[in-house]
C-alpha positions in Angstrom: -30.0 3.8 31.2 -28.0 0.6 31.7 -27.9 -0.1 27.9 -27.2 3.5 26.9 -23.6 3.5 28.2 -22.4 0.4 26.4 -23.9 1.6 23.2 -22.2 5.0 23.5 -18.9 3.2 24.2 -19.3 0.9 21.2 -20.1 3.9 18.9 -17.1 5.8 20.1 -14.8 2.8 19.7 -16.0 2.3 16.2 -15.6 6.0 15.4 -12.0 6.1 16.7 -11.0 2.9 15.0 -12.2 4.2 11.6 -10.4 7.5 11.9 -7.1 5.7 12.8 -7.5 3.4 9.8 -8.0 6.3 7.4 -5.0 8.2 8.8 -2.7 5.1 8.8 -3.0 4.3 5.1 -0.8 7.2 3.9 1.9 6.1 6.4 2.0 2.7 4.8 2.4 4.2 1.3 4.9 6.9 2.2 8.2 5.0 2.1 7.6 3.7 -1.4 5.3 6.3 -2.8 2.7 3.9 -4.2 -1.0 4.3 -3.4 -3.4 1.4 -3.1 -5.2 1.1 -6.4 -2.6 2.7 -8.6 -2.3 1.7 -12.3 0.4 -0.4 -13.9 1.9 2.7 -15.5 2.0 4.7 -12.3 3.6 1.8 -10.4 6.3 1.4 -13.1 7.1 5.1 -13.1 7.4 5.3 -9.3 9.4 2.1 -8.9 11.8 3.1 -11.7 12.3 6.5 -10.0 13.2 4.6 -6.8 16.1 2.9 -8.7 14.2 -0.4 -9.2 15.0 -2.9 -11.9 12.1 -4.8 -13.3 12.5 -8.6 -13.1 11.1 -9.8 -16.4 11.2 -13.5 -15.5 8.6 -13.1 -12.6 6.6 -10.2 -14.0 3.3 -10.9 -15.8 0.3 -8.8 -16.9 -1.1 -8.7 -13.4 2.1 -8.9 -11.4 5.2 -6.6 -11.3 8.3 -7.7 -9.6 11.3 -5.4 -9.0 14.7 -5.7 -7.5 16.9 -3.1 -5.8 14.3 -0.5 -4.9 15.7 2.2 -2.6 13.5 2.7 0.5 15.0 5.4 2.7 18.6 4.4 3.3 18.0 0.7 2.5 17.7 -1.2 -0.8 15.1 -4.0 -1.1 16.1 -7.3 -2.7 12.7 -8.2 -3.9 9.4 -6.2 -4.3 6.2 -7.7 -5.7 3.1 -5.7 -6.7 -0.1 -7.5 -7.8 -2.9 -5.9 -9.8 -6.6 -6.7 -9.8 -8.7 -4.9 -12.5 -5.6 -2.7 -13.3 -5.4 -1.5 -9.7 -2.2 -2.2 -7.6 -2.2 -3.9 -4.2 0.9 -4.5 -2.1 
């Protein structure tokens, strides 16, 4: 009985931490509209719609850099998105 309670507490902590992680990912993506693992074409389309201007000097095949993206009421000075296997990661 003494080991049962700590095991139950550990399982419940794990369960709630996993559910919060799944629910928090869309919140991170919401201001910009990008999803983790998006393609290069999807990212270019979304960032251009946000008013961003691509910086060709810093952009490469696996890295996109943008200037002046509108996020809410503010405008970013610099935004960098890296790709691994054609999947974008902030």
